[in-house]
N, C-alpha and C positions, 0 to 999 in steps of 0.2 A: 549289517553293521549296527552297532549300538551306540547311543549317545547318553551320557550322564551329565546333567546340568545341576551344578551345586549352587544353591541360592540361599546363603545364610539369611535368616530372619524373613524368609518367605512366609513362614508361620510365625505370627507375632508372639512374643512371650506373654505369659498370663497377666503380668502387671501392666501391659499396654491397654489403651482404651479399647473396651470391648467392641465398639462399633467400627474400629478402623478397617477391618476386613470388609464389612458391609458397604463401606464407601468406595471400594475399588470397582471401577468400571472395566472389568477384564473378563467378559463372558466366556471366551474360549479357554482361558486359564482355569476359571472356576469349573467349567464343564469337564475339562481334562482331569482335574484333581478329584472331582466327584466320581468319575467313572473308572479311575485307575485302580490297580491293585495297590492297596495301602498297608503300610506297616509303620510302627513307631517304636522307639526304644527310649524310655525315660531315664535309663541308667547310662546312656552313652553321651559323649560330648564331642565337640568339633575336633579337638586335638586328637582324640582317640580315633575318630573316623578317618581323618586325613592320614595319620601315621599308619593305620592298618591298611588303608588303600595302597600306600606306597611301600609296604613291607618293612616298616621301621618298628621294632619292638619297644615296649615300654621299659624304661629304667625306673628310677624312683619317680621321675616325671616322664612325660612324653618328651623326648630330647630335641625340642625344636631349636633351642638356643645354639648348639654347635652347628646345626644345619643352616640356620640363618646367618651365623657368623661366617661360615664357609662361603655362602652366597655373597657376602659382603667383602670377600677377599682376605679375611683374617685367618690366622694360623690355627684353625679349629681342630686340626688333627692332634693337637697337644693339649692335655689337661681337661679340666672340667669347666663348663660354660653355663652362664645364666643370662637370660635377657634381663636388662635393668631398664625398663621403660620409664622415662621421665613423665611425671604427671603432676596435676594440681589436686591437692586434698582440701576439701572445705567441709565445715560443720553444717549439717542439716538435721534439725530435730534430734540432737544428741547422737547423730551418726557421722562417721568420717567417710565421706563419699569421694570416690576417685573419678577423675576425668583424665583420660590419657592424652598424649600429645596429638593423637588423631583429631582431637577436638580443640586443640590449642595452637595458636601460632607461636612457633619458636624458631628463631633465626639461627643460621650457622655459627655466627660469632657468639651468640648467647650459649649455644650448645657447647662450643669449644671452651668457653670460660667456665661454665659449670663443670665440665668434664675434667678440666685441668685441676680445679680445686679438689674434686672428689678423688681423682687419681692419686694426688699427692698424699692424701690421708690414707687411702686404701693400701698404699705400698707397704706400710708397716704391718699390715695384716697378711701380707703375701698374696694380695689380690691385685690383678691388673684390670684397669677399666679401658675399654675401647668405645669410641663414639664415631663410627663411620658416617653417620647421618644424624640430623637433629633429633629425630624421634626414635632412633635405634642405638641404644647403648648396650654394652655387654660387660659382664664381669667374668674373669677367668682366674682359676687357681690350679696349682699343680695337683692337688688331692681332691677327690670327690667327697663332699660332706654327706652325712646322713640327713637328707633334707628333702621334703616334699612341698611343692608349691602349687598355687592355683593360677590358671591362665589369666592373662590380662582381660580377655573378652568376657570372662565370667564376673569379674569384679567391677568393670567399668560401670559407673552410675550407681554402685551399691556401697554399703558400709563395708570397709575393708577389714574390720577387726575380727570378723569371723573367718577370714580367709588368709590370715598371716601364715608364714612358713611353719611347718611342723616337722618333727623328727628329732633324733638324738642331738643333732647339732643346731637345732633351731634357735636356742637361746643366744648362741654366739651371733648368728646371722640376724636375729632381731635386734641385737645390740648394734651391729654394724649398720643396719637399716636406720635405726634411730640416730646414730651419729651422722649419717649422710643427710638425714632430714634437717638436723641442726645446722649443718654447714650450708645447706640450700636456703634455709629460712633467713639466715643473716647475710646471704650473698649480695654483693652490690648490684649484680645484674637484676635481681628481683626488685630492688629499690627502684631501678630505672623502669622496669616493666610496670610496676604498680603506679608510678607517676604518669605512665602513658595509658592507664586504665586497663592494663592486661593482668590476668591472674598470674600469681607467682608460680614458678616451678618449685614446689616445696617437698617433693618426695620422689621416690622411684618404686616401681613394682618389680619384684624378682619372680621370674617364672621360666618354665621350659628348660630346666636344668638337665645336664647330662654330658656325657662324652660322645664324640662323633661315632655314630654306629657304622658298621660296615655297609657298603652298598649292597642292596638286596639283589638276589638272583633275578634274572629277567622274568622268570616264571612267577615271581611274587608280585610283579607290577602289571596290573591289568590294562593299562592305558597305552594305546598306540600314540596318541598325541594329547597335549594339554594346552588349552587356551586360558590364560589367567593373568591378572595383574596383581594377585595376592602374593605377598612376599613369601609366606610360609608354604603355599602350594607350589610356587615356582622353585623354592629351595628343595622341597621334597622331590619334585619331579626331576630336577636336574641330578640330584643325588641318585635317583633310581634309573637314570639313563634314558628318560623319556624325551621325546621331541617336544619342546616347549616354545610357545609363541604368545605374544601379548593378546589380550582380549580385544577383538575388533569392536567398533561402535555398534554393530548389529550383525545378525546372522545373514550374511550376504550369500548370493548364489555361488560366489567364488569359494567361500568357506565350506558350503555344502558339497561343492564339486571336489574340494580337497579331501573331505572326509569320506566321500563315497566314490573315490577314484576307481578306475577299472581294475586296478591291481589290488584293491582292498579285499579282505576276506570277511565272511559273515561273522567271524568271531572277534573282529576288531572292536575295541571300545574307545571312544573319544570323550575326554572330560572337558567341560566348559564351566568356568567358575565366574559367577556374576556377583559383585559385592555391593551394588548400589543400594539395595534395600537394607543391608547391614549398616552401612554408613549412616543412613537416615535414622534408623531405629536407635543406634547407639548415641545419636545426638538428641534423642527424645523428640524428634520432629515428625509428628503424625502426618502432616500435610506433605512433607517431602517424601515420606514412605509411600503414601498413596500415589503421588505423582510418579515415583520410581516404579511402582507396580504397574501403572498404566503403560509406561515406556517398555517395561519388561514384556508385556503381552505383545505390543506392536512390533518391537524390534527383534525379539527372540522367540517367544513361545509360538506365535502365529506361524512364522516361517518353518519352525521345527515340526509343528503339527501338520503343516502342509506336506513336508517331506515324508512324514510318517504315513500320511494318507496315500501318498504316491508310491509307498513301499521303498523309498530311498533309505529309510531307517527301518530296522527291524523292531527295535524298542526305543522308547524315550523315557528315561528315568529322571524325575525331578527329586532332588534331595535338599532338605532344609535342616537347619540346626539353630537352636538358641540355647540359653542356659538351662532349659528344662528338658532337653533331649534332641533326638534325631527323628526326622520324618522322611519316608520314602514313598514315592508315587510312581509306579511303573505303568506307563501308558503304551498301549498297543493300538494298531489301526482298527481292530475289531471292537475296541471299547466304545466307539461312537454309537453302537447299537444298545448300549446298556443304559437306556433312558430312565430306568427305575431307580438308579443309584442317586443318593444324596451326598452333598458335600460332607466329608468327615468332620466330626466335632473338633474345633480348633480351641485349644486351651492354653 
């Protein structure tokens, strides 16, 4: 039985503090990474990795918007969909930097008021806006535009101007985006937010566009089960017909028993997705990232390495992503003898 653990931002991005990894007191994790079979792909990104895992082909974008909309109970089988993530833009050294609502408090009543204003304006463009949750807004239109977007996790904390939508229809959509920004800028809810010392919600980020893809064949989906709290992974897994459960607090004996049940086969693969390091890194909090890495070793990596040593797992693969690529570390029980290996260079 094989286990893949997906840990976004286990490998810090280049722009992070160079010493952040050295501060991590996680000897078993570091040893496992040093002795594992290692591969990286600087041309890959998280959206491509996840969609390919679950057998979802690329359209102009990796079509996460209709899958997330479907997960939220919206009529995603009809039309073209875009994620429209509400965010705060601020000027930093002549850059327009984006902070998503993952980093902002936004209430349900605030979200509903913003959405009502934007929806009324977008109606004349033949675009519907849905806001099933404060941080999850969607746009839907009958016809698919010629448009390519950049995922939210790529632009968070960065200058957005180099990542605006491109394609034959991008001029129209950039105009629509500018009009939405103007409506948000003057919105009464933002006046109240600023009076309370909260950053205004003054823009949205469009990404993940597409039409709902057909469900992949079972042979295209390698996972027997998925444990994750990530919305995109859960949406992809449900679409692919996988057994999906929330991520537990830790790798418990019960979880290992479930994965290595007597009726399981050697070819089964289980996916575990852990988002705690990504949350800390996207907030720019190096101390929180270090603490999350400590907990990762104690609650997840150590129990999984013990299971590998006892041959309850055949392989343990740790996969990390950031905006600079994908990293894979395949750990086998025999790797503990490879004492000559050093930790791969982390850039």
